[in-house]
C-alpha positions in Angstrom: 49.0 -11.2 9.5 45.7 -9.3 8.8 45.3 -7.9 5.3 44.2 -4.3 4.5 41.5 -3.5 1.8 40.6 -0.2 0.6 37.1 1.0 -0.6 37.2 3.7 -3.3 34.0 5.8 -3.5 33.1 8.5 -6.0 29.5 8.8 -5.0 27.5 8.2 -1.8 25.6 5.2 -3.4 28.9 3.3 -3.3 28.9 3.1 0.7 25.9 0.7 1.1 27.2 -1.3 -1.8 30.4 -1.9 0.1 29.0 -2.3 3.5 28.4 -6.1 3.4 31.8 -6.5 1.9 33.2 -4.8 4.8 31.4 -7.1 7.2 32.9 -10.2 5.4 36.3 -8.7 5.5 36.1 -8.1 9.2 34.6 -11.4 9.7 37.9 -12.8 8.4 40.0 -10.8 10.8 41.2 -8.3 8.1 41.0 -4.5 7.8 39.0 -1.9 5.8 39.7 1.8 5.1 37.6 4.2 2.9 38.8 6.8 0.3 36.0 9.2 -0.6 36.3 11.6 -3.6 35.1 15.0 -3.1 32.0 14.1 -5.0 31.1 11.6 -2.4 29.4 12.8 0.8 30.4 11.0 4.1 26.8 11.0 5.7 26.6 7.3 5.5 29.9 6.8 7.3 30.3 6.4 11.0 32.8 7.6 13.6 34.2 4.0 13.6 35.0 4.1 9.9 38.6 4.7 8.9 39.1 7.2 6.1 42.1 8.0 4.2 42.4 11.3 2.4 45.9 11.4 0.7 47.9 9.3 -1.7 50.5 8.9 1.1 48.1 7.6 3.6 46.9 5.1 1.0 50.5 4.0 0.2 51.1 3.5 3.9 47.8 1.6 4.3 49.2 -0.7 1.4 45.9 -2.5 0.6 46.0 -5.9 -1.0 42.9 -5.0 -3.1 40.9 -1.7 -3.9 37.2 -2.3 -4.5 35.4 0.4 -6.7 31.7 0.5 -7.6 32.3 3.2 -10.2 33.8 3.2 -13.6 37.4 4.1 -12.7 39.9 3.8 -9.9 43.3 5.4 -9.3 45.8 3.1 -10.9 48.7 4.5 -8.7 47.0 3.2 -5.5 48.6 -0.1 -4.3 46.6 -3.4 -4.6 44.8 -5.1 -7.3 41.8 -3.2 -8.7 38.3 -4.9 -8.4 35.3 -3.5 -10.2 32.4 -4.2 -8.0 29.7 -2.1 -10.1 26.9 0.0 -8.9 24.1 -2.0 -10.4 23.2 -4.2 -13.2 23.2 -4.0 -17.1 19.7 -2.9 -17.5 20.2 -0.6 -20.4 18.6 2.3 -18.6 19.4 4.9 -21.2 17.9 2.8 -24.0 19.5 1.7 -27.1 21.8 -1.2 -27.6 25.0 0.0 -25.9 25.5 -0.7 -22.2 28.3 1.2 -20.5 28.3 -1.6 -17.8 30.5 -3.7 -20.3 32.8 -0.9 -21.4 36.4 -1.9 -20.7 38.4 1.1 -19.7 41.6 -0.6 -18.7 41.5 0.1 -14.9 40.7 -3.2 -13.3 42.2 -6.5 -12.7 39.0 -8.2 -11.7 35.5 -7.8 -13.0 32.8 -9.2 -10.8 29.9 -10.6 -12.7 26.4 -11.5 -11.4 24.6 -14.0 -13.8 23.4 -14.6 -17.2 23.1 -11.0 -18.1 26.6 -10.2 -17.5 29.0 -13.3 -17.2 29.0 -14.4 -20.7 29.8 -10.9 -22.0 32.6 -10.3 -19.5 34.1 -13.8 -20.3 34.1 -13.0 -24.0 35.7 -9.6 -23.2 38.3 -11.3 -21.0 39.2 -13.7 -23.9 39.6 -10.6 -26.1 41.6 -8.3 -23.9 43.4 -10.8 -21.7 44.4 -8.3 -19.1 41.8 -8.9 -16.5 39.9 -12.0 -15.0 36.0 -12.5 -14.7 34.5 -14.0 -11.5 30.9 -14.7 -11.2 30.3 -13.8 -7.5 27.0 -12.0 -7.5 26.6 -8.3 -6.5 27.9 -7.3 -3.0 24.8 -5.4 -2.1 22.6 -8.3 -2.6 23.7 -9.8 0.8 22.2 -6.8 2.6 19.0 -7.0 0.4 18.5 -10.7 1.3 18.9 -10.0 5.0 16.4 -7.1 4.8 14.0 -9.2 3.0 14.1 -12.0 5.6 13.8 -9.5 8.4 10.7 -7.9 6.9 9.1 -11.4 6.4 9.6 -12.2 10.0 8.4 -8.8 11.3 4.8 -7.6 11.5 4.3 -4.0 10.3 2.5 -1.8 12.7 1.3 0.6 10.1 -0.5 -1.4 7.4 -1.1 1.8 5.3 0.3 1.2 1.7 3.7 3.0 1.3 5.0 4.1 -2.0 8.8 4.4 -2.4 9.8 6.9 -5.0 13.3 7.0 -6.6 14.8 8.3 -9.8 17.9 8.1 -12.1 19.9 11.2 -12.8 20.2 11.5 -16.6 18.3 14.6 -18.0 17.0 12.5 -20.8 15.6 9.7 -18.5 14.8 11.1 -15.1 11.0 11.8 -14.6 10.8 13.0 -10.8 10.3 16.6 -11.7 7.7 15.8 -14.4 5.6 13.5 -12.1 5.9 15.8 -9.0 2.6 17.5 -9.4 0.8 14.2 -9.7 2.7 12.9 -6.6 1.5 15.9 -4.7 -2.1 15.5 -5.9 -2.1 11.7 -4.8 -0.5 12.5 -1.5 -3.3 14.9 -0.7 -6.0 12.7 -2.0 -5.1 9.0 -1.2 -4.4 7.5 2.2 -1.0 6.2 1.2 2.4 7.0 2.6 5.2 8.3 0.5 8.9 8.1 0.8 10.8 10.1 -1.9 14.5 10.1 -2.6 16.8 11.7 -5.1 19.7 10.1 -6.9 23.0 11.5 -5.5 24.0 12.7 -9.1 20.8 14.5 -9.8 21.8 18.1 -9.2 18.6 20.0 -9.1 18.4 22.3 -6.1 14.9 23.6 -7.1 13.5 20.0 -7.1 15.2 19.3 -3.8 13.5 22.4 -2.4 10.1 21.3 -3.7 10.5 17.8 -2.1 11.6 19.4 1.3 8.5 21.7 1.1 6.3 18.7 0.3 7.7 16.8 3.3 7.1 19.8 5.7 3.4 20.2 4.4 2.2 16.6 4.3 2.5 14.1 7.2 2.3 11.2 4.8 5.3 12.3 2.7 8.9 11.7 3.7 11.8 13.1 1.7 15.2 11.3 2.2 18.0 13.1 0.5 20.2 10.1 0.8 18.9 6.9 -0.6 17.6 4.7 2.2 19.0 1.3 2.8 17.3 -1.9 2.0 15.7 -2.4 5.4 13.7 0.9 4.9 12.7 -0.2 1.4 11.6 -3.6 2.6 9.0 -1.8 4.8 7.3 -0.3 1.7 4.9 -1.9 -0.8 5.5 -0.4 -4.2 8.3 1.5 -6.0 7.6 4.3 -8.4 10.5 5.1 -10.6 11.7 5.8 -14.2 14.7 3.8 -15.2 16.8 3.8 -12.1 19.2 0.7 -11.6 17.7 0.5 -8.1 14.6 -1.1 -9.6 16.2 -4.4 -9.7 17.3 -4.1 -6.0 13.7 -3.4 -5.0 12.4 -6.4 -7.0 14.7 -8.7 -5.1 12.5 -7.8 -2.0 9.7 -9.5 -3.8 7.9 -6.2 -4.6 6.4 -4.7 -7.8 7.6 -1.6 -9.6 5.7 1.0 -11.4 7.8 3.1 -14.0 7.0 6.3 -16.0 8.5 6.2 -19.5 10.9 3.4 -18.7 13.6 3.1 -21.5 13.4 -0.8 -21.6 9.9 -1.7 -20.5 8.9 -5.3 -20.1 6.4 -7.7 -18.5 8.2 -7.4 -15.1 7.2 -3.8 -14.8 4.0 -1.8 -14.8 5.0 1.1 -17.1 3.0 4.2 -18.0 4.0 7.0 -20.3 2.1 9.9 -18.7 1.7 11.0 -15.0 -2.1 10.5 -15.1 -1.6 6.8 -15.4 0.3 6.5 -12.1 -2.7 6.2 -9.7 -4.2 3.2 -11.5 -0.8 1.6 -12.0 -0.2 1.8 -8.3 -3.6 0.4 -7.5 -2.8 -2.5 -9.7 0.7 -3.1 -8.3 -0.7 -3.2 -4.8 -2.7 -6.3 -5.7 0.5 -8.1 -6.6 -0.8 -10.0 -9.8 0.5 -13.4 -10.1 1.7 -13.0 -13.6 3.6 -9.8 -12.7 5.3 -11.4 -9.7 6.4 -14.4 -11.9 8.0 -12.1 -14.5 9.8 -10.2 -11.7 11.2 -13.5 -10.6 12.3 -14.4 -14.1 13.9 -10.9 -14.5 15.9 -11.3 -11.2 17.2 -14.7 -12.1 18.5 -13.3 -15.4 20.5 -10.6 -13.7 21.4 -12.2 -10.4 22.2 -15.9 -10.1 23.2 -15.8 -6.4 20.6 -15.0 -3.8 22.0 -17.1 -0.9 23.4 -14.2 1.0 27.0 -15.2 0.5 28.1 -13.0 -2.4 30.7 -11.2 -0.4 32.4 -14.4 0.6 32.7 -15.4 -3.1 34.1 -11.8 -3.8 36.9 -12.1 -1.2 37.6 -15.6 -2.3 37.9 -14.4 -5.9 40.5 -11.8 -4.8 42.5 -14.5 -3.0 42.3 -16.7 -6.1 43.5 -13.9 -8.4 46.4 -13.0 -6.2 47.4 -16.7 -5.9 47.0 -17.8 -9.5 46.9 -14.8 -11.9 48.6 -11.7 -10.4 51.7 -10.9 -12.6 50.8 -13.8 -14.9 48.4 -12.3 -17.2 48.8 -9.5 -19.9 49.5 -6.1 -18.6 46.7 -3.6 -18.5 46.8 -0.9 -21.4 49.1 2.2 -20.8 46.1 4.6 -20.7 48.7 7.5 -20.4 46.4 10.4 -21.1 43.7 9.0 -18.7 46.2 8.4 -16.0 47.5 12.0 -16.3 43.9 13.2 -16.0 43.5 11.1 -12.8 46.6 12.5 -11.2 45.4 15.9 -11.9 42.0 15.0 -10.5 43.5 13.9 -7.2 45.7 17.0 -7.1 42.6 19.4 -7.5 40.8 17.7 -4.6 43.5 18.8 -1.9 
């Protein structure tokens, strides 16, 4: 009998993370439904996607597992809860604390990706005893690997260098507004193409208006309000960013990254602290220095141990293993009474 699974999305970036997982579930003959919170727009969904809108509909769907790329999931939904994550622990806010590792008591399974995360989660598992850790690799990597192979086997018609610009959303970290005048100057001066996107949680309408205006004014500038998929990124040459977690995704395409005021700079990045250093940094990145590309590979290997394109297979296998060997046999998750009341109120307010 086919199994039902549920994808729980709080923001639009969750949808491309879960797409390859959907493909693996359907390959096995099982079913997928989506539950989008009000904060998640549905532009990336299609008419063929099944969406559930109420608690009752989810109860009838009765998923064996609920996958969430965010920091929480509704505990009252049926099924085991699986933390998929929306990125890697790159300490993008600086400091020594990484919220990636914060255990809030919502999940039965934490999916780790490699040396940067697996040992920490195994240690936490031993401490808390109410969840299991499985090193599977990140779900979205399967799409990135496919996009990389496709790009390598395709000849680009337009050889003009293309710069992909993305940003994080935190007011203390994001640099997009600060560097926009320099981007405009370079777009008018250099024969480079530019693709610019905004983080879905970056709520700045004036910035969005400025980017839309730049798109209209200059033929070599394209503003994409929704972060493009890996296949679009694979057709670009250099990323310009700040401390966005998408940096690591881009590096998996074997491409260099220029950052402005990165919170954790290192030899895998070309980091500058002022907008006037962007032009020379991009020029350097376009030459793909051997030492830089080697550092990028080392950085990827530290965070992602599985680049074979089969991460989603391991994820579903992990769910099956948990249900068979651990469900109902490990310590119960914490009561979290106050947080649970808040979640019920949150869902009620979305009606």
